[in-house]
SEFI-895106 format. One record per residue (C-alpha): residue number from 1; residue in one letter; x, y, z. Coordinates in Angstrom, 1 decimal, padded with zeros to 4 digits. Example, Ala and Ser with C-alpha at 12.3 -4.5 7.8 and 13.67 -1.06 7.14 Angstrom:
1, A, 012.3, -004.5, 007.8
2, S, 013.7, -001.1, 007.1
***
This chain:
1, M, 072.5, 094.7, 091.7
2, A, 072.9, 098.2, 093.3
3, S, 071.5, 099.0, 096.8
4, F, 071.9, 102.5, 096.3
5, V, 069.3, 104.9, 097.8
6, I, 069.0, 108.7, 097.7
7, Y, 068.5, 110.1, 100.9
8, G, 066.5, 107.3, 102.2
9, Q, 063.7, 107.5, 099.4
10, S, 064.0, 104.0, 098.5
11, S, 060.4, 104.4, 096.3
12, S, 061.9, 107.4, 094.5
13, L, 063.1, 106.8, 090.8
14, Q, 065.8, 109.9, 090.7
15, I, 068.7, 108.4, 089.0
16, V, 069.4, 109.8, 085.3
17, D, 071.6, 107.6, 083.2
18, V, 072.9, 110.0, 080.7
19, H, 074.0, 107.7, 078.0
20, D, 072.4, 104.4, 076.4
21, H, 070.9, 103.0, 073.1
22, L, 068.1, 100.9, 071.9
23, S, 069.5, 098.1, 069.6
24, G, 065.8, 097.1, 068.0
25, W, 067.1, 097.1, 064.6
26, L, 069.9, 094.5, 064.9
27, F, 067.3, 091.5, 065.2
28, K, 065.1, 091.3, 062.1
29, G, 061.6, 089.9, 062.5
30, S, 061.2, 091.2, 066.1
31, G, 058.2, 093.3, 065.2
32, D, 058.6, 096.5, 066.5
33, G, 062.1, 096.1, 067.8
34, Y, 062.9, 099.8, 069.1
35, E, 059.5, 099.7, 071.3
36, K, 060.2, 096.1, 072.7
37, A, 063.9, 097.2, 073.3
38, A, 062.3, 100.5, 075.4
39, E, 060.0, 098.2, 077.5
40, I, 063.2, 096.2, 078.3
41, A, 065.0, 099.2, 078.9
42, I, 062.1, 100.4, 081.4
43, K, 062.2, 096.9, 083.2
44, T, 065.7, 097.3, 083.8
45, M, 065.4, 101.0, 085.0
46, D, 062.6, 099.9, 087.6
47, K, 064.9, 097.4, 089.2
48, L, 067.6, 099.9, 089.5
49, K, 065.9, 103.1, 090.5
50, V, 066.4, 104.9, 087.2
51, G, 064.1, 107.7, 086.6
52, K, 065.4, 108.8, 083.2
53, M, 067.2, 107.5, 080.5
54, I, 068.9, 109.5, 078.0
55, L, 068.9, 107.3, 074.7
56, M, 070.8, 108.5, 071.6
57, P, 072.1, 106.7, 068.4
58, T, 075.5, 105.4, 068.0
59, P, 078.1, 107.4, 066.0
60, Q, 078.1, 106.5, 062.4
61, T, 080.4, 107.0, 059.4
62, V, 080.0, 107.3, 055.5
63, G, 078.9, 104.0, 053.8
64, Q, 077.7, 102.5, 057.0
65, E, 074.4, 100.4, 056.7
66, N, 073.1, 101.3, 059.9
67, P, 069.4, 102.8, 060.2
68, H, 070.0, 103.9, 063.7
69, T, 069.2, 107.4, 064.0
70, F, 067.1, 109.5, 066.0
71, D, 063.8, 108.9, 063.6
72, A, 063.8, 105.3, 065.2
73, Y, 063.6, 106.3, 068.7
74, L, 060.9, 109.1, 068.1
75, A, 057.8, 106.7, 068.5
76, V, 059.3, 105.6, 072.0
77, I, 060.1, 109.1, 073.1
78, K, 056.7, 109.8, 072.5
79, K, 055.2, 106.8, 074.1
80, Y, 057.3, 107.4, 077.5
81, P, 058.1, 111.1, 077.8
82, D, 058.7, 110.6, 081.5
83, R, 061.4, 108.1, 080.9
84, F, 063.4, 108.7, 078.0
85, I, 065.3, 112.0, 076.6
86, L, 066.8, 112.1, 073.3
87, L, 070.0, 113.4, 071.5
88, G, 070.4, 113.1, 067.7
89, G, 073.5, 113.5, 065.1
90, G, 075.6, 110.1, 065.7
91, G, 073.6, 108.7, 062.2
92, T, 073.4, 112.3, 060.5
93, L, 075.8, 114.8, 061.9
94, N, 078.4, 112.5, 062.4
95, V, 078.3, 111.2, 059.3
96, M, 078.9, 114.3, 057.8
97, I, 081.8, 114.9, 059.9
98, Q, 083.3, 111.7, 058.7
99, Q, 082.7, 112.7, 055.1
100, A, 084.6, 115.8, 055.5
101, V, 087.7, 114.5, 057.0
102, K, 087.6, 112.2, 054.0
103, D, 087.2, 114.8, 051.4
104, G, 089.9, 117.0, 053.5
105, K, 088.0, 120.3, 052.9
106, V, 084.8, 122.2, 054.2
107, S, 083.0, 123.8, 052.2
108, E, 080.1, 126.6, 052.9
109, E, 077.7, 124.6, 051.3
110, M, 078.7, 121.8, 053.7
111, K, 078.6, 124.3, 056.5
112, M, 075.0, 125.2, 055.6
113, N, 073.6, 121.6, 055.1
114, F, 075.3, 120.7, 058.7
115, T, 073.7, 123.7, 060.3
116, N, 070.3, 122.8, 058.7
117, K, 070.6, 119.4, 060.1
118, A, 071.5, 120.3, 063.7
119, K, 068.7, 122.5, 063.6
120, E, 066.2, 120.2, 062.4
121, L, 066.9, 117.6, 064.9
122, L, 066.6, 120.8, 067.6
123, A, 063.3, 121.1, 065.9
124, N, 062.1, 117.7, 066.6
125, G, 062.8, 117.5, 070.4
126, V, 066.4, 116.4, 070.7
127, K, 068.0, 117.8, 073.8
128, G, 071.4, 117.6, 072.6
129, F, 073.9, 116.5, 070.2
130, G, 075.4, 112.6, 070.3
131, E, 076.8, 110.2, 070.0
132, M, 079.5, 112.1, 068.3
133, A, 083.1, 110.5, 067.7
134, A, 086.1, 112.0, 067.5
135, E, 088.2, 109.0, 068.2
136, H, 086.2, 105.8, 067.7
137, L, 088.0, 102.3, 068.2
138, S, 086.8, 099.4, 066.4
139, M, 086.1, 096.5, 068.9
140, N, 085.3, 093.6, 066.0
141, A, 085.3, 093.3, 062.2
142, E, 081.9, 094.8, 061.6
143, H, 082.7, 097.8, 063.9
144, P, 084.0, 100.7, 061.9
145, Y, 086.9, 103.2, 063.2
146, M, 086.5, 106.5, 063.2
147, T, 088.4, 109.7, 063.6
148, A, 088.2, 113.2, 063.3
149, P, 090.2, 116.1, 064.9
150, P, 087.9, 117.6, 067.7
151, D, 088.4, 120.9, 066.7
152, H, 087.4, 120.0, 063.2
153, P, 085.6, 123.3, 061.6
154, L, 082.3, 121.2, 061.9
155, F, 082.8, 120.3, 065.6
156, L, 083.5, 123.8, 066.2
157, L, 080.4, 124.9, 064.6
158, L, 078.5, 122.2, 066.5
159, A, 079.6, 123.5, 069.9
160, D, 078.5, 127.0, 068.5
161, I, 075.0, 125.6, 067.6
162, A, 074.8, 123.8, 070.9
163, A, 075.9, 126.7, 072.7
164, E, 073.1, 128.8, 071.3
165, A, 070.6, 126.0, 071.8
166, D, 071.7, 125.4, 075.4
167, V, 072.2, 121.9, 075.0
168, P, 074.8, 119.7, 075.6
169, I, 077.2, 117.4, 073.1
170, D, 078.0, 114.0, 073.9
171, L, 081.5, 113.2, 072.8
172, H, 083.3, 109.7, 072.2
173, M, 086.8, 110.1, 072.2
174, E, 089.6, 107.8, 073.4
175, A, 092.3, 109.8, 074.9
176, V, 095.7, 109.9, 072.9
177, Q, 097.9, 112.3, 074.6
178, N, 100.7, 111.7, 072.1
179, D, 100.6, 109.9, 068.6
180, M, 100.8, 106.3, 070.1
181, K, 100.7, 102.5, 068.6
182, L, 097.5, 100.6, 068.7
183, P, 097.2, 098.8, 072.0
184, A, 098.3, 095.3, 070.9
185, R, 094.8, 093.5, 072.5
186, L, 093.0, 095.6, 069.4
187, K, 095.3, 094.9, 066.7
188, S, 093.3, 091.6, 065.8
189, F, 090.4, 094.1, 064.7
190, P, 091.2, 095.1, 060.9
191, N, 089.6, 098.3, 060.5
192, N, 092.1, 100.3, 063.1
193, P, 095.2, 102.1, 062.1
194, A, 098.9, 100.9, 063.3
195, I, 099.1, 104.6, 064.7
196, I, 096.6, 106.4, 066.6
197, K, 097.2, 110.4, 066.4
198, Q, 097.3, 112.7, 069.3
199, N, 093.9, 114.3, 070.1
200, I, 094.2, 116.1, 073.6
201, P, 095.1, 119.4, 072.5
202, Q, 092.5, 119.7, 069.7
203, F, 090.0, 118.9, 072.3
204, E, 091.5, 121.7, 074.1
205, K, 090.6, 124.0, 071.2
206, L, 087.1, 122.3, 071.2
207, L, 086.6, 123.4, 074.7
208, M, 088.0, 126.7, 074.3
209, H, 086.1, 127.6, 071.4
210, N, 082.5, 128.3, 073.1
211, R, 083.0, 128.2, 076.6
212, K, 078.8, 128.2, 076.5
213, A, 079.1, 124.8, 074.8
214, K, 078.6, 122.3, 077.5
215, I, 080.8, 119.0, 076.1
216, I, 080.2, 115.7, 077.8
217, W, 083.2, 113.3, 077.3
218, D, 081.7, 110.1, 077.5
219, H, 082.7, 106.5, 078.9
220, A, 084.9, 107.7, 081.9
221, G, 086.2, 103.9, 083.6
222, W, 086.5, 102.5, 079.8
223, D, 089.6, 103.4, 078.6
224, N, 091.0, 101.4, 075.3
225, T, 094.2, 103.5, 075.2
226, G, 095.3, 103.6, 078.8
227, Q, 095.8, 107.2, 078.5
228, R, 092.9, 108.5, 080.0
229, T, 094.0, 108.8, 083.8
230, T, 092.7, 110.8, 086.7
231, E, 095.7, 113.1, 086.3
232, L, 094.7, 114.1, 082.6
233, M, 091.2, 114.7, 083.4
234, N, 092.0, 116.5, 086.5
235, K, 094.2, 118.8, 084.3
236, L, 091.1, 119.0, 081.5
237, L, 088.4, 120.0, 084.4
238, K, 090.7, 122.2, 086.3
239, V, 091.0, 124.7, 083.2
240, H, 087.8, 124.0, 081.1
241, P, 084.5, 125.0, 083.3
242, N, 082.4, 123.6, 080.5
243, L, 084.0, 120.0, 080.4
244, Y, 081.5, 117.2, 081.8
245, I, 082.4, 113.6, 082.2
246, S, 079.8, 110.5, 082.1
247, I, 081.4, 107.6, 083.9
248, R, 080.8, 103.8, 082.8
249, V, 081.8, 100.8, 084.8
250, V, 082.2, 097.7, 083.0
251, S, 082.8, 094.3, 084.6
252, R, 086.1, 093.6, 083.2
253, N, 089.3, 094.9, 084.8
254, I, 090.6, 097.3, 082.1
255, P, 092.8, 100.4, 082.4
256, G, 091.1, 103.3, 084.0
257, R, 088.4, 101.3, 085.9
258, P, 087.5, 103.4, 088.9
259, T, 087.1, 100.4, 091.0
260, D, 089.3, 097.8, 092.2
261, E, 088.7, 094.1, 092.4
262, N, 086.4, 094.2, 095.2
263, N, 084.4, 096.8, 093.3
264, K, 085.4, 099.5, 095.8
265, I, 086.4, 102.9, 094.4
266, K, 090.1, 103.7, 093.8
267, A, 091.6, 106.3, 095.8
268, D, 092.5, 108.8, 093.0
269, W, 089.2, 108.4, 091.5
270, A, 087.5, 109.3, 094.7
271, K, 089.8, 112.5, 094.9
272, L, 089.0, 113.6, 091.6
273, I, 085.1, 113.1, 091.5
274, N, 085.0, 114.5, 095.2
275, T, 087.3, 117.9, 093.6
276, Y, 084.9, 118.2, 091.1
277, P, 081.4, 117.2, 092.2
278, D, 079.4, 119.1, 089.7
279, R, 080.7, 117.7, 086.6
280, F, 080.3, 114.1, 086.7
281, M, 077.1, 112.0, 085.9
282, I, 076.7, 108.0, 085.1
283, G, 076.3, 106.9, 081.4
284, S, 076.3, 103.2, 081.5
285, D, 076.3, 102.7, 077.7
286, E, 074.1, 100.0, 077.9
287, F, 072.3, 098.4, 074.6
288, F, 068.8, 097.1, 075.2
289, L, 067.9, 094.2, 072.7
290, P, 064.3, 093.9, 072.0
291, F, 064.0, 090.5, 074.2
292, E, 064.8, 089.6, 077.6
293, K, 067.9, 087.8, 077.3
294, R, 070.8, 090.4, 077.5
295, E, 073.2, 089.2, 074.7
296, H, 074.8, 092.5, 073.5
297, P, 078.7, 092.9, 074.7
298, S, 078.1, 095.7, 076.3
299, S, 075.1, 094.0, 078.6
300, E, 075.0, 094.6, 082.3
301, S, 077.2, 097.5, 082.3
302, I, 074.4, 099.6, 083.3
303, D, 074.4, 097.2, 086.6
304, N, 077.8, 098.0, 087.5
305, T, 077.6, 101.7, 086.7
306, I, 074.6, 102.0, 088.8
307, G, 076.4, 100.0, 091.5
308, F, 079.4, 102.6, 091.4
309, L, 077.0, 105.1, 093.0
310, D, 077.2, 103.2, 096.1
311, E, 081.0, 104.0, 096.6
312, L, 080.2, 107.7, 096.7
313, S, 078.8, 110.0, 099.7
314, P, 075.1, 110.6, 099.9
315, E, 075.6, 114.0, 099.0
316, I, 078.2, 113.6, 096.1
317, A, 075.8, 110.3, 094.9
318, A, 072.7, 112.7, 094.6
319, L, 075.0, 115.2, 092.0
320, V, 076.1, 112.6, 090.1
321, S, 073.3, 110.2, 089.7
322, Y, 070.5, 113.0, 088.9
323, K, 071.6, 116.8, 089.9
324, N, 074.1, 117.3, 087.7
325, A, 072.2, 115.9, 084.8
326, E, 068.9, 117.8, 085.7
327, K, 071.0, 120.8, 085.3
328, I, 073.1, 120.0, 082.2
329, F, 070.2, 118.5, 080.5
330, N, 067.5, 121.1, 081.6
331, I, 065.4, 118.4, 083.0
332, K, 062.4, 119.8, 084.4
333, K, 060.6, 117.5, 087.1
***
């Protein structure tokens, strides 16, 4: 467990974790699954000194049987308004983008429906759009593969809507600097393609489209292509002032992990964060279930991610742990 303390204020719950999920829908017969999952989340938050958590539906695709939309979270958000903030669009807007990619076209009617749904989400209190997916690899036979160009017309439209509302977009996108073969360890999962298409130039077009749109590239530190290097992130952060990054630290030693086998921060990561201290946040991508036992494959990523803050100086840790999130999400104390 992290021993992280902000300026010695051990009783203060200031940390903001900007990317997490409740998985109440996964277990039928568990009563109000989302509320129970929220209770487990709050226990974990209290233990790790997390004051606020930003929840969001997972990204979904056409025909996916998954009731994981912002509606399922609303009762939880209303019950615990001081602990949770809600993003929306993973179960609605992301599906519309995937449908447009499948159709190979974007009609004016589709743009209008997309805009109306985004504005409906904002009217219902979401503080951003997420989790959206531009390149989402499948991790098991039941887990869908999703891809959409980051500069797709509907992504550009979403950037304009987000900029106007002054809310961020949370984007799941594996880094693919050039077309590449699927990594060997993912070939056993049948939903993945043999070739993954380049997406970094298209990502830069999204970032340049509307500089007022705050784009959070999530899951830094959990790199499934081996191409999300600190060199790439440095290059993008240098030229795109509206790019922000959330960090996830898993227990496995995978490519791109920001810490070594002794859980000490790697030199290239320390340099990157120290160079752009106002652009990083923590987003542990924890999936909370409606019971105490942590059985989800992503369980305990929150422990590792919060623990990572111990590797930063107190000044940098304060920015990464909560100050940057408060600014980006317009969190009022």
